[in-house]
N, C-alpha and C positions, 0 to 999 in steps of 0.2 A: 212486736213492732211489725208495720206493714212491710212487704217485699219492696225494695227500693228505697229504704230508709236506713240510715247509719246512726249509731250512737255516738254523742258528742258530749261529754261532760255532764251526763245525767239528762240531756235534752234530746229528744228524738228529732233528727234533722232529715227531711225528705230530700231526695236528690234533686227536686224541683226548688228547693232553697227555702221552703216554709219550715218553720220551728213549731214543734208541739211538746210543751212541757208535760214531763211525766207527772203522774197523779200522786197527791200525798194520800195518807191512810183516810183522812177526814173526806177528801174529794171522792174517793172510791166508796166510801160509806154512804155518803150524800147520794151519788148517782147509782147506787146498786141497791139502796135500801136496807143495806146490811149494817148491823153495829160494827164499830171499830174492833171491839173485843172479838167478835166473830170472825172478822179478817184476820186478826192475829191468830186465832185458833186454826182457821184454815191454812194459814202459813205454817204453824207449827206441825200440822199434819202433812205437810208437803202438797197441798191441793193448789196453792198459789205460791208466787215468789215475788220478791222485792229486791231492790238494791238500796243501798244506804248512800245518801249524799254526803257533802263534806261536813255537815253538821250532824250526821249519824241519824237522820231522820229517813224513814222508809219512803221509797219512792216506787210507783208501780207503772208498767207500761200500760197503754190503754186496752190491750187484749185481756187484761185481768177482769175488765167488766163483763165480757163474754163468759169466761171461766166461772166467774161467781154466778152468773145467770144459769149455766149448766148445772153447777152444784146444787143450786136452790130448786131446780126442776128435778134433778135426781133424788134429792132428799124428799121432795114432796111425794115420789112414788115409793119411798122406803128403802131406796138403796143404801146399803152400809157405806161409810166413809171408805173403807178399804177398797170397795168396788169402784167408787168414784174416783179415787186416787189412781188406781191402775188403768182406768178409762183416760183420765186426764194426761197420764203419761204417753198416750199415743197421740196426743195432739201436738203439732209443732210449736216448740217454745218461742214465745215472743212474736207469735202471729196470730191474728184473728182466726178463730175457729170457723169453718165454712159450713154451708148446708150439706156438703158431702161428710164432713167430720161428724156433724149431728147425726146424719142418717146411720153411719158406722156405729156410733156410741149407742143410739137408741135400738138398733138391731140386736146388739149384745145385751142391753139391759131388758129388752122384750122378752128374751129367753129365760132370764132370770125371774121376771115377774110372772111369766106364765108358769114357771114351776112352783113359785109362792102361792099363786093363785089356786093351782091344783092342790096344794097342801091344805091351804085354808078351806078349800071345798069340802075336801075329804075330812078335815077336823069338824067342820060344821054338821056334816051328815052323820058322824059318829057320836056327836056331842050329847044328841037326845037320850042314847042308851046308856051314857056313863054317869051323869050327874048323880050323886049321892050314892054311888054303888060301892064305895070303898075299894076302888080299883087296885090300890097299892097292895092290898092283901090277896088279890085274885092272881090266879096264875095266867090268865089271858085277858089283857085289857088292850084294845087296839090303839088308844090314845097314849096311856101312860107306860104300859109294860107289853108292848107287842111281842108275841112269841115267848113270853115270860123271860125276856133278856136279863131281868134284874135277878131272877132266880138263879141263872147260871152263875152270877157273880158271888153267890153264897149268902148265908143267912144275915139278917139285920138290915138296917137301912142302907140303901145305895143311892148314889148320885144319879139323877136322871139326865140323859142327853138332852140338849136343848135343840 
């Protein structure tokens, strides 16, 4: 809810006297381009929240549209939902995310993306030397068994770290 607004029986009422209805799940889906089932999933994962009206129907404050947009952008970059959830917890509840909020989130995600990009570049550069080598039987494979870490766990098949 915007600063200067109060909640009155499931309706956002600004101090200026104007009323803004809270959004149904269908309205949020239509305005955000996200399926209703996806919104339910986001809610189950703690990424967004709603309130229930007297008829037990979900009602969302308008700030949820900005949150859904942030979630979709973060997902496009490959951010895991756990990271997205942690980031969204830093946003003020019931208020629209600002450009400053987005700057803070994107700076944090930039560090994560840089680390993932570096790992992918390393993987790409080592891949040419590994294909078809049978690396699980070798003592030193930089991709699947760096430093023979699996050999230290004993004989036989070992689970590989992801």
